[in-house]
C-alpha positions as CSV (number, residue, x, y, z in Angstrom):
1,M,34.2,-4.1,-30.6
2,V,31.2,-4.6,-32.9
3,Q,31.3,-2.8,-36.2
4,A,28.4,-1.7,-38.3
5,I,28.1,-3.7,-41.6
6,S,27.6,-1.7,-44.7
7,S,24.4,-2.8,-46.6
8,S,25.3,-1.4,-50.0
9,V,24.9,-4.5,-52.1
10,S,24.0,-3.7,-55.7
11,A,20.9,-5.5,-56.9
12,P,21.1,-7.2,-60.4
13,G,19.1,-5.7,-63.2
14,G,19.8,-2.0,-62.3
15,A,19.5,0.8,-64.8
16,S,22.8,-0.2,-66.5
17,G,21.8,-3.9,-66.7
18,G,23.2,-4.8,-63.3
19,P,26.5,-4.6,-61.6
20,S,29.7,-5.5,-63.4
21,A,31.9,-8.4,-62.4
22,A,34.6,-5.9,-61.3
23,S,32.2,-4.1,-59.0
24,L,30.9,-7.3,-57.6
25,Q,34.5,-8.5,-57.0
26,A,35.2,-5.2,-55.1
27,Q,32.1,-5.6,-53.0
28,L,33.0,-9.3,-52.3
29,Q,36.5,-8.3,-51.1
30,R,35.1,-5.6,-48.9
31,F,32.4,-7.8,-47.3
32,Q,35.0,-10.7,-46.8
33,Q,37.2,-8.2,-45.0
34,Q,34.3,-7.1,-42.8
35,L,33.5,-10.7,-42.1
36,S,37.1,-11.4,-41.1
37,D,37.1,-8.3,-38.9
38,C,33.9,-9.5,-37.2
39,V,35.1,-13.0,-36.7
40,N,38.5,-11.8,-35.3
41,C,37.0,-9.1,-33.1
42,A,37.1,-9.4,-29.3
43,S,33.3,-9.2,-29.2
44,A,32.8,-12.0,-31.7
45,K,31.3,-14.3,-29.1
46,T,28.8,-11.8,-27.8
47,P,25.2,-11.8,-29.1
48,E,25.9,-8.5,-31.0
49,G,29.1,-9.9,-32.4
50,K,27.3,-13.1,-33.6
51,T,24.7,-11.0,-35.2
52,A,27.3,-8.9,-37.0
53,I,29.0,-12.1,-38.2
54,R,25.7,-13.5,-39.5
55,E,25.0,-10.2,-41.4
56,A,28.5,-10.1,-42.9
57,A,28.3,-13.7,-43.9
58,A,24.9,-13.1,-45.6
59,K,26.4,-10.2,-47.5
60,V,29.3,-12.3,-48.7
61,S,26.9,-15.0,-49.8
62,Q,24.6,-12.6,-51.6
63,V,27.4,-11.0,-53.6
64,T,28.9,-14.4,-54.3
65,Q,25.6,-15.6,-55.7
66,Q,25.3,-12.4,-57.8
67,L,28.8,-12.9,-59.2
68,D,28.0,-16.6,-60.0
69,A,24.8,-15.6,-61.8
70,L,26.7,-12.9,-63.8
71,Q,29.4,-15.4,-64.8
72,N,26.8,-18.1,-65.7
73,A,24.9,-15.5,-67.8
74,G,28.1,-14.8,-69.7
75,H,28.7,-18.5,-70.3
76,R,25.1,-18.8,-71.6
77,Q,25.5,-15.9,-73.9
78,A,28.8,-17.2,-75.3
79,G,27.1,-20.6,-75.8
80,A,24.2,-19.0,-77.6
81,A,26.6,-17.3,-80.0
82,T,28.0,-20.7,-81.1
83,D,24.7,-22.6,-81.0
84,G,23.4,-21.1,-84.3
85,T,22.1,-23.2,-87.1
86,A,25.5,-23.3,-88.9
87,P,28.6,-24.4,-87.0
88,V,31.7,-22.2,-87.3
89,G,32.8,-22.5,-90.9
90,G,29.5,-24.3,-91.6
91,A,29.1,-23.0,-95.2
92,H,32.4,-24.4,-96.1
93,R,31.9,-27.6,-94.3
94,G,28.5,-28.2,-95.9
95,A,29.9,-27.8,-99.4
96,R,32.8,-30.0,-98.6
97,D,30.6,-32.8,-97.2
98,G,28.2,-32.5,-100.1
99,L,25.5,-30.9,-98.0
100,G,24.0,-27.8,-99.6
101,A,26.2,-28.2,-102.7
102,N,23.2,-27.8,-105.0
103,I,21.9,-24.5,-103.6
104,D,21.7,-21.7,-106.2
105,V,23.1,-18.7,-104.4
106,E,22.8,-16.4,-107.5
107,A,19.1,-16.6,-107.9
């Protein structure tokens, strides 16, 4: 039996800044289950079944790419927070290494 594939994939950059990782994980699980159902269906070898499998696989791929992009964006933001001009504890390290020791901070 061929089943209809839901096409409710959230697009990134929505009104709230895009889908959350949790919502993408939920979508991914749902689409993976639909793909599994299509592959294991008795009509999987029919033209309609093959089309349903391709559509389900495309949805899984799309959500996986969105999830990867979201995770990569999180890693870039975390890296940007630590890529500032001063390393963590930079003020103390600079004074300890003799760098910046002659800066008048009370001017």
